C-alpha positions, -999 to 999 in steps of 0.1 A, spaced: 361 -224 -86 370 -187 -82 404 -174 -74 416 -204 -54 419 -224 -86 431 -196 -108 468 -203 -105 463 -240 -112 444 -231 -144 473 -208 -154 497 -237 -152 474 -258 -173 470 -232 -200 507 -224 -200 513 -260 -212 487 -256 -239 499 -223 -254 536 -224 -265 532 -190 -281 511 -162 -269 502 -128 -281 496 -100 -256 461 -109 -243 434 -83 -242 418 -74 -210 387 -92 -199 357 -75 -213 322 -85 -204 309 -63 -232 291 -76 -262 288 -65 -297 274 -44 -324 288 -32 -357 275 -7 -383 237 -10 -382 239 -33 -352 243 -3 -329 206 6 -329 199 -16 -299 222 1 -274 207 35 -272 189 29 -239 221 19 -222 240 47 -237 215 72 -223 219 56 -189 257 57 -191 257 94 -202 234 103 -173 259 86 -150 292 99 -163 295 127 -136 278 117 -104 273 123 -67 299 147 -53 284 181 -60 258 177 -33 280 155 -11 311 176 -10 304 187 25 299 152 37 327 134 18 363 144 16 385 125 -8 422 131 -2 430 126 -39 413 139 -70 404 108 -89 369 114 -101 359 110 -138 353 147 -141 387 154 -126 374 178 -100 351 157 -78 321 177 -90 296 152 -104 262 156 -120 231 161 -99 212 140 -124 225 107 -110 214 116 -74 180 125 -88 177 92 -107 187 73 -76 162 91 -54 134 85 -79 138 47 -80 104 30 -75 116 -6 -73 137 -23 -47 174 -28 -58 197 -50 -39 235 -45 -43 257 -73 -32 294 -68 -30 313 -101 -30 340 -92 -5 337 -80 31 338 -43 39 370 -47 59 387 -66 31 374 -45 2 406 -27 -6 430 -56 -1 406 -80 -18 402 -58 -48 440 -54 -52 443 -92 -50 419 -94 -79 438 -68 -98 472 -85 -94 461 -121 -99 434 -118 -126 444 -87 -145 482 -83 -138 473 -48 -126 479 -27 -95 465 5 -80 495 29 -83 481 49 -54 487 20 -30 508 26 1 527 3 24 498 6 49 474 -11 23 456 21 14 444 23 -22 427 55 -32 408 42 -61 394 13 -41 386 35 -12 367 58 -35 346 29 -47 337 20 -12 327 56 -5 305 57 -36 288 24 -28 278 38 6 264 69 -11 241 49 -33 227 34 -2 224 68 16 205 85 -12 178 59 -18 157 39 5 151 16 -24 187 5 -25 200 -21 -1 238 -25 1 253 -58 15 289 -71 17 294 -108 18 324 -131 23 330 -152 -8 349 -177 13 321 -183 38 301 -215 31 269 -194 28 283 -179 -4 274 -211 -22 239 -198 -23 250 -170 -45 273 -192 -67 244 -216 -72 222 -188 -83 246 -169 -105 272 -182 -129 307 -169 -132 306 -149 -99 339 -145 -81 356 -125 -54 350 -87 -57 321 -89 -82 292 -66 -75 257 -80 -81 228 -57 -88 194 -73 -85 157 -63 -89 127 -85 -86 105 -86 -117 75 -105 -130 78 -119 -165 50 -139 -181 32 -143 -148 63 -157 -131 86 -138 -107 123 -136 -115 153 -118 -103 168 -95 -129 205 -90 -124 236 -74 -136 271 -84 -125 300 -59 -124 336 -73 -125 368 -55 -118 373 -43 -154 338 -29 -154 347 -7 -125 382 5 -131 401 20 -161 433 1 -168 463 14 -188 493 -5 -200 524 -4 -180 552 -2 -205 579 -10 -179 566 -42 -165 556 -76 -179 543 -107 -162 550 -141 -175 517 -158 -182 504 -186 -205 540 -193 -215 547 -158 -230 550 -121 -223 518 -108 -208 513 -70 -205 507 -57 -170 485 -28 -162 480 1 -138 446 11 -124 442 46 -137 406 56 -131 374 48 -114 342 43 -134 321 27 -107 295 55 -109 286 50 -145 289 12 -143 267 9 -113 240 33 -125 239 16 -158 235 -18 -140 207 -4 -119 190 9 -151 192 -24 -168 181 -44 -138 150 -22 -133 143 -19 -170 111 -34 -184 129 -43 -216 125 -81 -222 136 -102 -251 114 -132 -259 130 -166 -265 113 -198 -278 131 -231 -272 119 -257 -298 116 -290 -279 92 -307 -302 120 -324 -321 148 -321 -295 159 -335 -262 137 -321 -234 155 -300 -208 189 -305 -223 198 -267 -218 177 -261 -187 207 -245 -169 211 -220 -198 174 -212 -197 175 -204 -160 205 -182 -166 187 -163 -194 157 -157 -172 180 -142 -146 192 -118 -173 160 -103 -185 149 -129 -211 113 -142 -213 119 -179 -222 92 -203 -232 92 -238 -248 74 -252 -277 63 -289 -275 35 -292 -301 38 -317 -329 47 -292 -356 58 -256 -358 33 -237 -379 41 -201 -371 64 -178 -352 52 -145 -339 71 -113 -347 73 -108 -309 98 -138 -307 133 -125 -308 154 -157 -305 147 -193 -313 168 -221 -298 172 -257 -313 193 -280 -290 202 -316 -296 176 -327 -322 164 -363 -318 145 -362 -351 144 -340 -382 124 -309 -387 98 -309 -415 107 -287 -445 76 -266 -438 88 -259 -402 121 -247 -416 103 -225 -440 85 -209 -410 118 -203 -393 133 -189 -425 105 -164 -430 106 -154 -394 144 -147 -396 137 -124 -426 110 -107 -406 95 -90 -437 130 -78 -447 134 -61 -413 154 -90 -399 167 -85 -363 161 -121 -353 184 -150 -342 185 -188 -344 208 -206 -319 217 -242 -326 234 -267 -303 247 -298 -319 248 -333 -305 271 -358 -321 251 -387 -306 219 -376 -323 204 -391 -355 209 -376 -390 186 -346 -397 189 -340 -435 164 -312 -437 179 -293 -408 214 -300 -421 205 -286 -455 190 -255 -440 221 -248 -418 243 -253 -449 224 -225 -466 239 -203 -438 274 -217 -442 272 -242 -413 278 -279 -415 277 -306 -388 297 -336 -397 299 -371 -381 323 -376 -352 334 -362 -318 363 -339 -312 392 -357 -295 422 -338 -280 454 -357 -284 475 -332 -264 474 -345 -229 482 -312 -213 451 -297 -229 428 -324 -217 403 -313 -190 399 -339 -162 419 -363 -184 390 -365 -207 401 -361 -243 366 -354 -255 363 -323 -233 378 -295 -252 391 -260 -246 381 -233 -270 398 -199 -276 390 -170 -299 392 -181 -335 421 -168 -356 407 -153 -388 423 -131 -415 397 -103 -416 389 -96 -380 359 -74 -376 343 -57 -346 322 -87 -337 351 -112 -336 372 -87 -317 344 -83 -291 341 -121 -288 379 -123 -284 377 -97 -255 350 -118 -238 369 -150 -240 401 -134 -227 383 -135 -193 388 -173 -194 385 -201 -220 353 -217 -230 351 -254 -222 327 -280 -236 325 -318 -238 310 -341 -264 317 -317 -293 304 -324 -327 324 -315 -358 314 -281 -371 326 -270 -406 324 -236 -423 308 -242 -457 316 -207 -469 329 -174 -456 307 -152 -477 278 -159 -501 256 -131 -512 245 -111 -481 254 -140 -458 287 -141 -439 299 -171 -418 327 -166 -392 343 -189 -367 340 -174 -332 358 -201 -311 382 -229 -320 405 -254 -303 438 -237 -293 462 -260 -312 466 -283 -342 462 -314 -320 426 -324 -323 414 -354 -343 379 -368 -350 368 -398 -330 342 -419 -349 309 -419 -330 308 -457 -333 338 -460 -310 336 -464 -272 354 -445 -245 385 -467 -248 392 -455 -283 426 -439 -289 439 -424 -322 464 -446 -340 483 -418 -357 465 -421 -390 440 -394 -382 445 -358 -393 453 -333 -365 438 -299 -369 421 -270 -351 384 -274 -349 355 -249 -346 334 -248 -314 312 -218 -322 303 -207 -357 283 -175 -364 264 -167 -396 248 -134 -403 226 -120 -430 225 -82 -434 206 -59 -457 192 -24 -456 155 -17 -448 144 19 -449 180 30 -452 191 12 -420 212 -19 -419 194 -48 -402 208 -83 -394 196 -117 -385 219 -144 -372 223 -182 -370 248 -193 -344 259 -230 -340 276 -244 -309 294 -278 -312 277 -291 -281 250 -285 -255 277 -288 -229 287 -252 -235 255 -245 -216 262 -270 -188 260 -254 -153 295 -268 -143 312 -248 -171 289 -217 -170 295 -215 -133 332 -219 -133 350 -186 -125 378 -192 -150 357 -201 -180 341 -177 -205 311 -199 -212 285 -178 -194 297 -145 -210 299 -162 -244 264 -176 -243 248 -145 -228 265 -122 -253 254 -143 -282 218 -143 -270 218 -105 -265 233 -98 -298 212 -122 -318 179 -111 -301 186 -73 -304 188 -68 -266 207 -38 -253 243 -47 -247 273 -29 -233 294 -11 -259 
């Protein structure tokens, strides 16, 4: 949908939220806390290399009228130039705005999606921070024959090829691509930079914009971090790091999350499926297992295999992702195992009674926002940041219940929930014409429930995860590909965190 539908969605959400706290900025970063931070070292190194870049050598060629570099003096590290020159693989950088509209298009994004503005802007449409970004993009192209820089018009019909390939891409995004071979198949590894990945934003205490029915803080563009962001994206796109994912289809609907699998492959995951009769072992090289829409129960022996794999010889560091399906049969063995992690799936389908919150007039398609919990930790804060970029949407949602908040070394935390106390449970035996008669209890309901088990191994805290989604439609291409939803970021962040992949801090 992109920016053209953004204002329409604002009106919809304004009806839904009568009260609103100051939203956090959209943040595509994902999460680690305490011992979880081990996985990010490679990206941190790349970011450190890229903090001060390009201008020392280029001072004679490039003259910026205003001192707005990260270092504060337009003298940036030689190391980044060296890194760029030594690239061995082809890197394609696609900027989703035309060169001539780069500054005005970026300011449009700033104002309409972030309530921000470049304070250096003039009446002639000159924006120093955006002009600097354009200069730096050109320099990446100049210093490496392995880098190809292209500007595309997101309103040209040909742009549909990009939106079909990548989810959640919109005006102004920068796509970094590198062709890779994974498991004998060729894939395009990619990283996508959005506005808030590229610019520093500071709160404007003197200005507020009215959004979502309440006061929404506005911001000023106060710095440019394109250099570090772009170099980090190139590092990750060209990296050989790959997380292995196994989708268990032997007891599940085949191909039900194929859109998500394709998306994971584009983002450096090596995904395979298991279709044999029974799961007898899981290799230690598998990082993430996915169970989606079971059509029959798992044998207790198979669940024992999964449980031992999650423990990983006390080293943990594994993840199990589960997508519920309210139309599926009862699976008592799997249900008992999920309950051990504090996750229960009860009978029924979520039904939104508030008409203004119904998507496409379908009461069984629900909006999900960051869950409200008493003891917010780093993980839930990060998820809240991710979902501030939009709101997750999913249809056909099962009823998820939190069995416990904490039991032993296991903690269960709601990640996403419906926005208001207006949802009832529709019996699965009822048809599409069913309407609540007023006797049903109205409540908030959970859409994503995360369980973790953490313990120390050789004096380092290690964690395994089990994450439940209320529906496979979280992973539907229509919602992952919508510019205003957070589905794609939510799913990718979960996969990275649960599998131990390097994530942004």
